[in-house]
Residue frames as qw, qx, qy, qz and C-alpha x, y, z in Angstrom:
[[0.000, 0.889, 0.457, 0.000, 0.00, 0.00, 0.00],
 [0.442, 0.387, -0.013, 0.809, 1.45, 3.33, -1.02],
 [0.225, -0.359, -0.440, 0.791, 1.64, 6.26, 1.34],
 [0.095, 0.824, 0.518, 0.211, -1.31, 8.67, 1.15],
 [0.288, 0.031, -0.118, 0.950, -0.81, 12.43, 1.21],
 [0.104, 0.631, 0.548, -0.539, -3.14, 15.15, 2.39],
 [0.435, 0.794, 0.415, 0.089, -5.02, 17.47, 0.04],
 [0.025, -0.959, 0.172, 0.226, -2.64, 20.39, 0.43],
 [0.448, -0.461, 0.671, 0.371, 0.38, 18.24, -0.38],
 [0.584, 0.354, 0.694, 0.226, -1.41, 16.72, -3.35],
 [0.322, 0.917, 0.235, -0.017, -2.32, 20.11, -4.83],
 [0.203, -0.847, 0.389, 0.301, 1.24, 21.32, -4.31],
 [0.546, -0.189, 0.738, 0.350, 2.59, 18.31, -6.19],
 [0.471, 0.455, 0.698, 0.290, 0.23, 18.42, -9.14],
 [0.082, -0.198, 0.090, 0.973, -0.33, 22.22, -9.31],
 [0.445, -0.080, -0.418, -0.788, -3.84, 21.40, -10.56],
 [0.594, -0.015, 0.635, -0.493, -6.90, 19.82, -9.00],
 [0.159, 0.008, 0.920, 0.358, -7.74, 16.67, -10.91],
 [0.281, 0.621, 0.694, -0.230, -11.41, 17.53, -10.85],
 [0.222, 0.832, -0.009, -0.508, -10.92, 20.86, -12.56],
 [0.098, -0.489, 0.709, 0.499, -8.26, 19.47, -14.87],
 [0.164, 0.068, 0.948, 0.263, -10.36, 16.61, -16.13],
 [0.092, 0.540, 0.837, -0.021, -13.92, 17.77, -15.97],
 [0.054, 0.844, 0.368, -0.387, -14.58, 21.53, -15.99],
 [0.509, 0.633, 0.204, 0.546, -14.09, 23.85, -18.96],
 [0.462, -0.364, -0.198, 0.784, -11.88, 26.77, -18.06],
 [0.078, 0.210, -0.140, -0.964, -13.69, 29.25, -20.31],
 [0.433, -0.129, -0.547, -0.705, -17.33, 29.63, -21.30],
 [0.319, 0.057, 0.781, -0.533, -20.47, 28.13, -19.81],
 [0.038, 0.371, 0.868, 0.328, -23.49, 26.27, -21.03],
 [0.070, -0.776, -0.627, -0.009, -26.54, 28.41, -21.59],
 [0.246, -0.418, -0.035, 0.874, -24.81, 31.78, -21.98],
 [0.387, 0.688, 0.119, -0.602, -26.09, 34.54, -24.23],
 [0.157, 0.470, -0.698, -0.517, -24.23, 32.82, -27.09],
 [0.805, 0.077, -0.356, -0.467, -26.59, 29.83, -26.96],
 [0.889, -0.328, 0.283, -0.146, -26.47, 26.27, -25.74],
 [0.120, -0.606, 0.755, 0.221, -23.15, 24.45, -26.01],
 [0.904, 0.275, -0.134, -0.299, -23.02, 21.59, -28.53],
 [0.914, 0.128, -0.248, 0.294, -19.61, 20.26, -27.58],
 [0.465, -0.842, 0.219, 0.161, -16.28, 20.87, -25.90],
 [0.755, 0.537, -0.223, 0.303, -12.69, 21.21, -27.15],
 [0.684, -0.599, 0.068, 0.410, -9.25, 21.24, -25.58],
 [0.267, 0.916, -0.288, -0.076, -6.60, 23.73, -26.69],
 [0.959, -0.065, 0.156, 0.227, -3.78, 21.50, -27.97],
 [0.575, 0.530, -0.049, 0.622, -1.18, 24.18, -28.75],
 [0.412, -0.177, -0.394, 0.802, 0.75, 26.60, -26.52],
 [0.130, 0.475, 0.240, -0.837, -1.45, 29.49, -27.65],
 [0.220, 0.405, 0.766, 0.448, -4.40, 29.74, -30.06],
 [0.074, 0.028, -0.014, -0.997, -6.17, 32.90, -31.24],
 [0.222, 0.618, 0.724, -0.212, -9.86, 33.70, -30.90],
 [0.150, 0.102, 0.383, 0.905, -10.93, 35.82, -33.90],
 [0.334, 0.293, 0.304, -0.843, -13.87, 38.20, -34.17],
 [0.767, 0.386, -0.099, -0.503, -14.97, 36.42, -37.37],
 [0.894, -0.072, 0.429, 0.105, -14.26, 32.93, -38.79],
 [0.663, 0.699, -0.043, 0.265, -11.30, 34.19, -40.82],
 [0.753, -0.224, -0.109, 0.609, -7.58, 34.52, -40.15],
 [0.305, 0.335, 0.097, 0.886, -7.57, 38.09, -41.47],
 [0.372, -0.784, -0.312, -0.386, -10.12, 39.28, -38.91],
 [0.096, -0.701, 0.455, -0.541, -9.05, 40.97, -35.63],
 [0.523, -0.042, -0.800, 0.290, -7.85, 38.81, -32.75],
 [0.492, -0.674, -0.151, -0.531, -10.25, 39.08, -29.81],
 [0.666, -0.613, 0.369, -0.211, -8.44, 36.87, -27.29],
 [0.407, 0.455, -0.792, 0.022, -5.88, 34.13, -26.78],
 [0.899, -0.328, 0.061, -0.284, -6.43, 30.71, -25.28],
 [0.091, -0.662, 0.740, -0.075, -3.65, 28.69, -23.66],
 [0.441, 0.191, -0.873, -0.083, -2.60, 25.05, -23.82],
 [0.264, -0.193, -0.921, 0.210, -5.07, 22.65, -22.15],
 [0.338, 0.144, 0.304, -0.879, -7.85, 25.15, -21.57],
 [0.161, 0.358, 0.913, 0.113, -11.27, 23.57, -22.13],
 [0.205, 0.190, -0.089, -0.956, -13.77, 25.55, -24.17],
 [0.512, 0.446, 0.678, -0.282, -17.44, 25.09, -24.95],
 [0.092, 0.014, 0.634, 0.768, -18.42, 25.04, -28.63],
 [0.384, 0.446, 0.441, -0.678, -21.67, 26.76, -29.62],
 [0.709, 0.628, 0.075, -0.312, -21.56, 26.24, -33.39],
 [0.598, -0.181, 0.607, 0.492, -19.58, 24.36, -36.03],
 [0.495, 0.801, 0.126, -0.312, -19.21, 26.04, -39.40],
 [0.709, 0.156, 0.375, 0.576, -17.35, 25.95, -42.71],
 [0.060, -0.772, -0.026, 0.633, -15.95, 29.38, -43.48],
 [0.663, 0.719, 0.180, 0.106, -15.98, 30.81, -47.04],
 [0.071, 0.924, -0.370, 0.062, -12.68, 32.46, -46.08],
 [0.791, 0.297, -0.512, 0.154, -11.00, 29.09, -45.62],
 [0.004, -0.566, 0.687, 0.456, -8.27, 28.07, -45.39],
 [0.698, 0.270, -0.413, -0.519, -9.04, 25.86, -48.38],
 [0.444, 0.194, -0.872, 0.069, -7.44, 22.68, -47.02],
 [0.316, -0.388, -0.802, 0.327, -9.43, 22.92, -43.78],
 [0.105, -0.434, -0.131, -0.885, -12.17, 25.60, -43.64],
 [0.567, -0.542, -0.617, -0.062, -13.70, 24.27, -40.39],
 [0.040, 0.401, -0.356, 0.843, -14.22, 26.73, -37.50],
 [0.358, -0.504, -0.754, 0.223, -15.91, 26.77, -34.09],
 [0.186, -0.705, -0.024, -0.684, -17.90, 29.54, -32.47],
 [0.580, -0.248, -0.617, 0.470, -16.77, 29.76, -28.85],
 [0.294, -0.861, -0.310, 0.277, -17.14, 32.25, -26.02],
 [0.249, -0.751, 0.161, 0.591, -15.78, 35.56, -27.34],
 [0.302, 0.659, -0.428, -0.540, -15.48, 34.76, -31.05],
 [0.928, 0.328, -0.070, -0.161, -14.32, 32.09, -33.51],
 [0.390, -0.606, 0.676, 0.156, -11.46, 29.59, -33.51],
 [0.634, 0.425, -0.572, -0.301, -10.06, 27.48, -36.30],
 [0.952, -0.237, 0.004, -0.193, -10.13, 23.75, -35.57],
 [0.611, 0.561, -0.527, 0.184, -6.42, 23.15, -36.28],
 [0.311, 0.264, -0.741, 0.533, -5.24, 22.96, -32.66],
 [0.557, -0.221, 0.337, -0.726, -8.51, 22.21, -30.88],
 [0.169, 0.039, -0.984, -0.047, -9.15, 18.61, -29.86],
 [0.648, -0.326, -0.246, -0.643, -12.84, 17.63, -29.64],
 [0.156, 0.155, -0.879, 0.423, -13.33, 16.01, -26.25],
 [0.653, -0.496, -0.373, -0.435, -15.94, 14.48, -23.97],
 [0.085, -0.436, 0.696, -0.565, -15.90, 13.71, -20.26],
 [0.845, -0.208, -0.353, -0.344, -17.04, 10.31, -19.02],
 [0.295, -0.533, 0.707, -0.359, -16.31, 8.72, -15.66],
 [0.721, 0.137, -0.642, -0.224, -15.99, 4.96, -15.42],
 [0.855, -0.479, 0.096, -0.177, -16.38, 2.18, -12.83],
 [0.140, -0.689, 0.711, 0.007, -13.15, 0.67, -11.51],
 [0.897, 0.167, -0.397, -0.094, -11.98, -2.68, -12.85],
 [0.556, -0.713, 0.385, -0.186, -10.53, -4.34, -9.76],
 [0.833, -0.169, 0.493, 0.185, -8.91, -7.38, -11.37],
 [0.421, 0.813, -0.327, -0.234, -6.14, -6.70, -13.90],
 [0.979, 0.061, 0.025, 0.195, -4.04, -9.54, -15.39],
 [0.570, -0.571, 0.256, 0.533, -0.25, -9.29, -15.03],
 [0.515, 0.205, 0.524, 0.647, 0.08, -9.02, -18.80],
 [0.030, 0.297, 0.029, -0.954, -2.04, -5.87, -18.73],
 [0.324, 0.628, 0.705, 0.057, -5.24, -4.72, -20.36],
 [0.245, 0.262, 0.293, 0.886, -5.83, -1.92, -22.84],
 [0.063, -0.736, -0.535, 0.410, -7.57, 1.19, -21.50],
 [0.272, 0.547, 0.312, 0.728, -8.56, 4.52, -23.04],
 [0.114, -0.237, -0.359, 0.896, -8.66, 7.97, -21.39],
 [0.014, 0.621, 0.725, 0.296, -12.28, 9.22, -21.42],
 [0.164, -0.884, -0.253, 0.357, -11.84, 12.71, -19.92],
 [0.405, 0.908, -0.078, 0.070, -10.28, 15.71, -21.68],
 [0.446, 0.563, -0.562, 0.409, -7.02, 15.35, -19.73],
 [0.804, -0.583, -0.082, -0.077, -5.76, 13.81, -16.53],
 [0.037, 0.806, -0.552, 0.209, -2.56, 14.17, -14.53],
 [0.907, -0.037, -0.403, 0.114, -0.50, 11.04, -13.98],
 [0.371, -0.805, 0.400, -0.234, 1.59, 10.64, -10.83],
 [0.767, 0.259, -0.560, 0.177, 4.63, 8.49, -10.12],
 [0.690, -0.697, 0.109, -0.162, 5.54, 7.10, -6.72],
 [0.636, 0.374, -0.563, 0.371, 9.02, 6.50, -5.32],
 [0.699, -0.530, -0.419, 0.235, 10.04, 5.62, -1.79],
 [0.490, -0.106, -0.134, 0.855, 12.42, 8.59, -1.74],
 [0.024, -0.048, -0.107, -0.993, 10.19, 11.36, -3.07],
 [0.366, 0.391, 0.658, -0.529, 6.67, 9.99, -2.63],
 [0.489, 0.640, 0.585, 0.096, 4.09, 11.00, -5.24],
 [0.129, -0.495, 0.242, 0.824, 5.27, 13.34, -8.01],
 [0.637, 0.632, 0.179, -0.404, 3.51, 14.47, -11.22],
 [0.481, -0.140, 0.681, 0.534, 4.61, 12.94, -14.49],
 [0.063, 0.140, 0.626, 0.764, 2.86, 12.99, -17.88],
 [0.475, 0.306, 0.283, -0.775, -0.45, 14.62, -18.58],
 [0.244, 0.135, 0.918, 0.283, -2.62, 12.11, -20.45],
 [0.300, 0.236, -0.131, -0.915, -5.21, 13.14, -23.00],
 [0.724, 0.296, 0.349, -0.516, -8.62, 12.13, -24.31],
 [0.885, 0.427, -0.041, -0.182, -8.59, 9.10, -26.65],
 [0.206, 0.625, -0.748, 0.089, -5.02, 8.14, -25.78],
 [0.931, -0.120, -0.314, -0.141, -4.49, 4.43, -25.06],
 [0.098, -0.657, 0.665, -0.341, -2.50, 2.88, -22.21],
 [0.687, -0.031, -0.725, 0.025, -1.59, -0.55, -20.86],
 [0.527, -0.599, 0.278, -0.535, -2.96, -0.88, -17.35],
 [0.597, 0.206, -0.761, 0.150, -1.14, -3.48, -15.27],
 [0.371, -0.258, -0.757, 0.472, -2.64, -3.01, -11.81],
 [0.276, -0.758, -0.259, -0.531, -4.87, -1.02, -9.50],
 [0.474, -0.072, -0.543, 0.690, -3.69, 0.71, -6.30],
 [0.211, -0.865, -0.386, 0.242, -4.73, 3.30, -3.77],
 [0.467, 0.617, 0.073, 0.629, -3.63, 6.62, -5.25],
 [0.298, 0.165, -0.346, 0.874, -2.37, 9.81, -3.60],
 [0.397, -0.286, 0.062, -0.870, -5.93, 10.85, -2.69],
 [0.388, -0.087, 0.814, -0.424, -6.82, 7.40, -1.30],
 [0.764, 0.383, 0.146, -0.498, -9.04, 6.55, -4.27],
 [0.844, 0.092, 0.479, 0.223, -8.48, 3.73, -6.82],
 [0.220, 0.800, -0.380, -0.410, -5.78, 4.61, -9.36],
 [0.954, 0.287, 0.062, 0.053, -4.65, 2.40, -12.24],
 [0.483, -0.562, 0.494, 0.456, -1.00, 1.51, -12.66],
 [0.692, 0.707, -0.061, -0.133, 0.13, 2.17, -16.23],
 [0.711, -0.303, 0.431, 0.467, 3.22, 0.48, -17.63],
 [0.284, 0.803, -0.223, -0.474, 4.83, 2.69, -20.26],
 [0.935, 0.296, 0.187, 0.059, 5.53, 0.68, -23.40],
 [0.527, 0.746, -0.252, 0.319, 8.67, 2.70, -24.28],
 [0.014, -0.694, 0.535, -0.481, 10.32, 3.39, -20.91],
 [0.676, -0.143, -0.720, 0.062, 9.00, 0.31, -19.06],
 [0.045, 0.099, -0.559, 0.822, 8.27, 2.46, -16.01],
 [0.201, -0.580, -0.789, -0.030, 5.07, 2.51, -13.96],
 [0.059, -0.052, 0.208, -0.975, 2.92, 5.51, -13.11],
 [0.039, 0.454, 0.855, -0.248, -0.68, 6.01, -11.99],
 [0.198, -0.194, -0.239, -0.931, -3.87, 7.82, -13.02],
 [0.500, 0.033, 0.505, -0.702, -7.34, 7.97, -11.42],
 [0.272, 0.135, 0.942, 0.141, -9.24, 4.81, -12.34],
 [0.351, 0.668, 0.555, -0.350, -12.44, 6.73, -13.06],
 [0.198, 0.751, -0.231, -0.586, -10.73, 8.61, -15.89],
 [0.142, 0.377, -0.824, -0.399, -10.12, 5.49, -17.99],
 [0.856, 0.107, 0.180, -0.472, -12.27, 2.79, -19.55],
 [0.537, -0.180, 0.801, 0.196, -11.40, -0.78, -20.36],
 [0.472, 0.406, -0.450, -0.640, -11.49, -1.35, -24.13],
 [0.820, -0.017, 0.501, -0.276, -13.51, -4.56, -24.51],
 [0.473, -0.165, 0.774, 0.388, -12.32, -7.41, -26.72],
 [0.502, 0.604, 0.614, 0.074, -15.17, -6.90, -29.19],
 [0.180, 0.955, -0.030, -0.236, -13.73, -3.48, -30.08],
 [0.202, -0.679, 0.639, 0.300, -10.45, -5.14, -31.05],
 [0.758, 0.169, 0.627, 0.063, -11.64, -8.01, -33.23],
 [0.252, -0.187, 0.575, 0.755, -10.29, -7.98, -36.81],
 [0.513, 0.572, 0.193, -0.611, -12.43, -6.52, -39.61],
 [0.692, 0.575, -0.254, -0.354, -13.18, -8.05, -43.03],
 [0.455, -0.434, 0.775, 0.062, -11.48, -11.35, -42.16],
 [0.776, 0.359, 0.516, -0.060, -13.36, -12.97, -45.04],
 [0.481, 0.858, -0.154, -0.095, -11.41, -10.84, -47.53],
 [0.902, 0.090, -0.052, 0.420, -8.16, -12.49, -48.72],
 [0.449, -0.699, 0.018, 0.556, -5.22, -10.48, -47.32],
 [0.424, -0.047, 0.465, 0.776, -3.81, -9.87, -50.79],
 [0.101, 0.678, 0.585, 0.434, -7.05, -8.11, -51.75],
 [0.291, -0.898, -0.245, 0.222, -6.57, -5.39, -49.13],
 [0.575, 0.220, 0.039, 0.787, -4.51, -2.29, -49.96],
 [0.178, -0.845, -0.260, 0.432, -4.03, 1.29, -48.78],
 [0.493, 0.499, 0.215, 0.679, -3.31, 4.27, -51.02],
 [0.295, -0.751, -0.220, 0.549, -2.03, 7.56, -49.58],
 [0.437, 0.678, 0.223, 0.547, -1.90, 10.75, -51.67],
 [0.435, -0.369, -0.234, 0.787, 0.36, 13.43, -50.22],
 [0.043, 0.189, 0.303, 0.933, -0.88, 16.01, -52.71],
 [0.460, -0.490, -0.451, -0.588, -4.52, 15.46, -51.71],
 [0.135, -0.300, 0.691, -0.644, -3.65, 14.59, -48.08],
 [0.811, -0.046, -0.007, -0.583, -6.01, 11.66, -48.37],
 [0.195, -0.249, 0.947, -0.049, -6.12, 7.94, -47.59],
 [0.782, 0.110, -0.231, -0.568, -8.10, 5.28, -49.42],
 [0.365, -0.243, 0.890, -0.123, -8.50, 1.67, -48.30],
 [0.654, 0.250, -0.417, -0.580, -9.64, -0.96, -50.80],
 [0.640, -0.070, 0.756, -0.113, -10.90, -4.53, -50.75],
 [0.551, 0.365, 0.639, 0.393, -10.22, -5.49, -54.33],
 [0.170, 0.379, 0.320, 0.852, -11.78, -2.68, -56.34],
 [0.359, -0.767, -0.496, -0.193, -14.20, -1.72, -53.55],
 [0.134, 0.486, -0.327, 0.799, -13.41, 1.48, -51.65],
 [0.581, -0.511, -0.630, 0.066, -14.08, 0.83, -47.95],
 [0.397, -0.742, -0.225, 0.491, -12.51, 3.94, -46.36],
 [0.415, 0.571, 0.116, 0.699, -11.78, 7.42, -47.64],
 [0.414, -0.846, -0.252, 0.221, -10.56, 10.16, -45.31],
 [0.246, 0.870, -0.248, 0.348, -8.31, 13.21, -45.01],
 [0.849, -0.333, -0.161, 0.379, -5.03, 12.66, -43.21],
 [0.028, -0.966, 0.257, 0.019, -1.90, 14.64, -42.32],
 [0.908, 0.183, -0.123, 0.357, 1.48, 13.49, -43.63],
 [0.655, -0.410, -0.076, 0.630, 4.96, 14.72, -42.73],
 [0.119, 0.980, -0.039, -0.153, 6.18, 18.31, -43.01],
 [0.833, 0.367, -0.096, 0.403, 9.34, 18.20, -45.19],
 [0.495, 0.466, -0.249, 0.690, 12.72, 19.36, -43.89],
 [0.526, -0.818, -0.031, -0.230, 11.89, 19.96, -40.25],
 [0.123, 0.669, -0.660, 0.319, 15.02, 20.26, -38.07],
 [0.938, -0.265, -0.196, -0.110, 15.93, 16.96, -36.37],
 [0.350, -0.754, 0.551, -0.071, 18.61, 15.74, -33.99],
 [0.730, -0.158, 0.662, 0.058, 18.85, 12.24, -35.48],
 [0.005, 0.378, -0.646, -0.664, 18.94, 13.01, -39.20],
 [0.292, 0.348, 0.889, 0.061, 15.73, 11.07, -39.91],
 [0.051, -0.208, -0.410, -0.887, 13.70, 12.80, -42.67],
 [0.251, 0.286, 0.591, -0.712, 10.41, 14.35, -41.55],
 [0.532, 0.265, -0.334, -0.732, 8.75, 13.96, -44.95],
 [0.827, 0.045, 0.494, -0.264, 6.54, 10.88, -45.35],
 [0.239, -0.337, 0.769, 0.488, 8.41, 8.56, -47.76],
 [0.694, 0.410, -0.143, -0.574, 7.00, 7.82, -51.21],
 [0.199, 0.349, -0.899, -0.176, 6.88, 4.26, -52.50],
 [0.805, -0.163, -0.435, -0.369, 5.40, 0.81, -52.08],
 [0.103, -0.407, 0.752, -0.509, 5.42, -0.74, -48.61],
 [0.622, -0.316, -0.692, -0.185, 3.78, -3.37, -46.44],
 [0.583, -0.701, 0.126, -0.391, 2.49, -3.15, -42.89],
 [0.508, 0.386, -0.702, 0.316, 5.32, -4.43, -40.66],
 [0.285, -0.123, -0.745, 0.590, 4.19, -3.98, -37.05],
 [0.362, -0.639, -0.363, -0.573, 1.01, -3.09, -35.16],
 [0.299, -0.114, -0.655, 0.684, 0.86, -1.63, -31.64],
 [0.189, -0.765, -0.578, -0.210, -2.37, -0.43, -30.00],
 [0.348, -0.928, -0.023, 0.134, -0.25, 1.95, -27.87],
 [0.743, 0.230, -0.077, 0.623, 3.04, 3.70, -28.53],
 [0.322, -0.847, -0.050, 0.420, 4.87, 6.33, -26.48],
 [0.621, 0.559, 0.145, 0.530, 6.39, 8.67, -29.07],
 [0.133, -0.978, 0.074, -0.140, 8.81, 11.51, -28.43],
 [0.257, 0.720, -0.572, 0.298, 12.19, 11.96, -26.77],
 [0.788, -0.167, -0.580, 0.125, 11.59, 9.49, -23.96],
 [0.120, 0.360, -0.472, 0.796, 12.11, 12.00, -21.16],
 [0.382, -0.537, -0.728, 0.189, 10.48, 11.53, -17.76],
 [0.101, 0.045, -0.101, 0.989, 8.94, 14.96, -17.23],
 [0.102, 0.651, 0.688, -0.304, 5.80, 16.75, -16.17],
 [0.008, 0.434, -0.195, -0.880, 6.52, 19.60, -18.61],
 [0.605, 0.534, 0.548, -0.220, 3.46, 19.74, -20.87],
 [0.416, 0.842, -0.182, -0.292, 5.53, 21.47, -23.58],
 [0.336, -0.462, 0.784, 0.241, 8.14, 18.71, -23.80],
 [0.588, 0.310, -0.548, -0.508, 8.11, 16.51, -26.91],
 [0.124, -0.058, 0.966, -0.221, 6.48, 13.56, -25.18],
 [0.635, 0.017, -0.263, -0.726, 3.40, 11.82, -26.58],
 [0.168, -0.097, 0.955, -0.224, 2.56, 8.87, -24.31],
 [0.454, 0.353, 0.727, -0.375, -0.35, 6.69, -25.32],
 [0.331, 0.375, -0.435, -0.748, -0.44, 7.38, -29.08],
 [0.710, 0.116, 0.598, -0.353, -3.30, 5.08, -30.18],
 [0.813, 0.444, 0.363, -0.100, -3.68, 2.50, -32.94],
 [0.023, -0.768, 0.512, 0.384, -0.18, 2.54, -34.45],
 [0.901, 0.304, 0.305, 0.048, 0.39, 0.68, -37.72],
 [0.245, -0.683, 0.482, 0.491, 4.04, 0.82, -38.88],
 [0.824, 0.495, 0.276, -0.017, 4.73, 0.42, -42.58],
 [0.588, 0.717, -0.180, 0.327, 8.12, 2.05, -43.43],
 [0.693, -0.015, -0.370, 0.619, 11.60, 2.45, -41.96],
 [0.147, 0.226, -0.281, 0.921, 12.40, 5.02, -39.28],
 [0.025, 0.336, 0.758, -0.558, 9.13, 4.27, -37.49],
 [0.298, 0.042, -0.268, -0.915, 6.75, 5.71, -40.11],
 [0.030, 0.290, 0.941, -0.169, 3.21, 4.68, -39.21],
 [0.346, -0.531, -0.413, -0.654, -0.49, 5.38, -39.44],
 [0.319, -0.248, -0.740, 0.538, -1.76, 6.37, -35.99],
 [0.194, -0.842, -0.490, -0.116, -4.45, 8.23, -34.12],
 [0.343, 0.288, -0.150, 0.881, -3.67, 11.83, -33.17],
 [0.326, -0.752, -0.552, 0.156, -4.86, 13.75, -30.10],
 [0.381, -0.505, -0.050, 0.773, -2.73, 16.92, -30.52],
 [0.114, 0.273, -0.269, -0.916, -4.37, 18.50, -33.57],
 [0.507, 0.513, 0.676, -0.154, -7.50, 18.47, -35.73],
 [0.185, 0.739, -0.249, -0.598, -6.09, 19.85, -38.97],
 [0.636, 0.077, 0.728, 0.244, -6.46, 16.92, -41.36],
 [0.539, 0.780, 0.295, 0.119, -5.95, 17.78, -45.01],
 [0.137, 0.931, -0.295, 0.166, -2.68, 19.58, -44.23],
 [0.707, 0.246, -0.531, 0.398, 0.90, 18.39, -43.57],
 [0.490, -0.773, 0.096, -0.392, 1.38, 18.25, -39.79],
 [0.927, -0.366, 0.062, 0.049, 3.62, 15.35, -38.72],
 [0.242, -0.734, 0.599, 0.209, 7.28, 14.38, -38.38],
 [0.135, 0.340, -0.860, -0.356, 6.84, 11.70, -41.05],
 [0.211, 0.223, 0.936, -0.173, 3.94, 9.57, -39.88],
 [0.224, -0.359, -0.575, -0.700, 0.42, 9.60, -41.27],
 [0.159, 0.071, 0.579, -0.797, -1.81, 11.29, -38.68],
 [0.310, -0.347, -0.743, -0.481, -5.42, 10.11, -38.54],
 [0.560, -0.443, 0.104, -0.693, -8.51, 10.76, -36.45],
 [0.266, -0.330, 0.854, -0.301, -8.35, 8.23, -33.59],
 [0.746, 0.193, 0.492, -0.406, -11.57, 6.45, -34.55],
 [0.752, 0.598, -0.188, -0.203, -10.39, 6.02, -38.16],
 [0.178, 0.602, -0.768, 0.129, -6.92, 4.87, -37.08],
 [0.524, -0.155, 0.749, -0.376, -8.65, 2.29, -34.89],
 [0.834, 0.405, 0.183, -0.327, -10.69, 1.04, -37.83],
 [0.563, 0.675, -0.474, -0.050, -7.55, 0.78, -39.97],
 [0.159, -0.502, 0.808, -0.263, -5.66, -1.01, -37.17],
 [0.680, 0.037, 0.646, -0.345, -8.38, -3.65, -36.98],
 [0.771, 0.559, 0.061, -0.300, -8.71, -3.97, -40.76],
 [0.411, 0.702, -0.578, -0.060, -5.08, -4.41, -41.85],
 [0.975, -0.138, -0.108, 0.137, -3.01, -7.56, -41.53],
 [0.371, -0.022, -0.923, 0.099, -1.20, -9.06, -39.70],
 [0.593, -0.587, -0.384, -0.395, -4.12, -9.98, -37.47],
 [0.125, 0.347, -0.648, 0.666, -3.55, -9.13, -33.80],
 [0.481, -0.459, -0.745, 0.049, -5.17, -10.45, -30.64],
 [0.297, -0.881, -0.205, -0.306, -6.73, -8.24, -27.91],
 [0.681, -0.700, 0.063, 0.205, -3.81, -8.79, -25.48],
 [0.773, 0.262, 0.096, 0.570, -1.02, -8.16, -27.99],
 [0.265, -0.784, 0.027, 0.561, 1.33, -5.32, -27.06],
 [0.194, 0.619, -0.484, -0.588, 2.68, -5.70, -30.58],
 [0.839, 0.250, 0.483, -0.027, 2.16, -7.90, -33.61],
 [0.057, -0.592, 0.566, 0.571, 4.82, -8.29, -36.29],
 [0.620, 0.252, 0.727, 0.151, 4.45, -9.69, -39.80],
 [0.060, -0.087, 0.499, 0.860, 4.45, -8.75, -43.45],
 [0.270, 0.520, 0.706, -0.397, 0.94, -7.40, -43.92],
 [0.413, 0.790, 0.441, -0.104, -1.33, -5.17, -45.97],
 [0.547, 0.299, 0.267, 0.735, 0.09, -3.35, -48.98],
 [0.091, -0.860, -0.210, 0.456, 0.61, 0.41, -48.70],
 [0.542, 0.389, 0.287, 0.688, 1.37, 2.81, -51.54],
 [0.166, -0.797, -0.177, 0.554, 2.33, 6.42, -50.86],
 [0.517, 0.471, 0.381, 0.605, 2.36, 8.80, -53.82],
 [0.171, -0.019, -0.042, 0.984, 2.84, 12.49, -54.36]]
């Protein structure tokens, strides 16, 4: 049993109350003079402008900071674009482009008290939640902030710093353990992980990515079964390892599938501006240097180049693709290797 701490100590450690962090928007309110809220978004960039009109050339009315939660009162397509993504939201005080706003929901979940040693796959169901790591020398300390629709391997359940049930997460990259409130995560049931279109011969499945159109098509023979906008790599970004940031062109095959991948520099930090992306969901690797299709929780700007080489997708579409491609994986697989579905990336 881990040592409990009092409320004042807990707030000092985390700098944020978990209730406010996970559940309450920090700007706006339902039922204001702007109308009834139809949704909620999280600011996923250090700073995002609120404009007086749904256009980048209109005056800036306000700024919103990273991880603020905002109510949405209207979704609209602006005639002023931008052409690749003309989607905007009406929020308290004006209009915001969708590029760096993550659509979120907030759902609390019952605790699963029995977790197998091999772990089970869970998904974050609140806009964001603060993880904490325990050591016998320093006690409970904040670590990564985890975000809506990120996936994580849960390997146990303990009493957390507030005395409530917290899940133990085992990080797939660093192999360290840390904890989050159990109510902020849901168990992903096996039926959500079963393979799709298993009756289709594997050689009949193929994926086509167009960098020019920023689009992905999935086929079963000549039948189109998925079409969506995606975000490929931004060419010539500065790197420390020399790996190109442009998505490679050519013919490939799926090589490895992981329902969770910690991407980034691999630093243990609570700095929300560090390049750390724990829990990237539904990762399907298909080219060297770790190029993959995967779900994305840090932008909503599909149709435009955004990544460091991977193919960014909406989490629900990346999940569909993960289940559809070969090799076939089982619900408990942390990874599944094998020469799988064909992938062609063109200009």
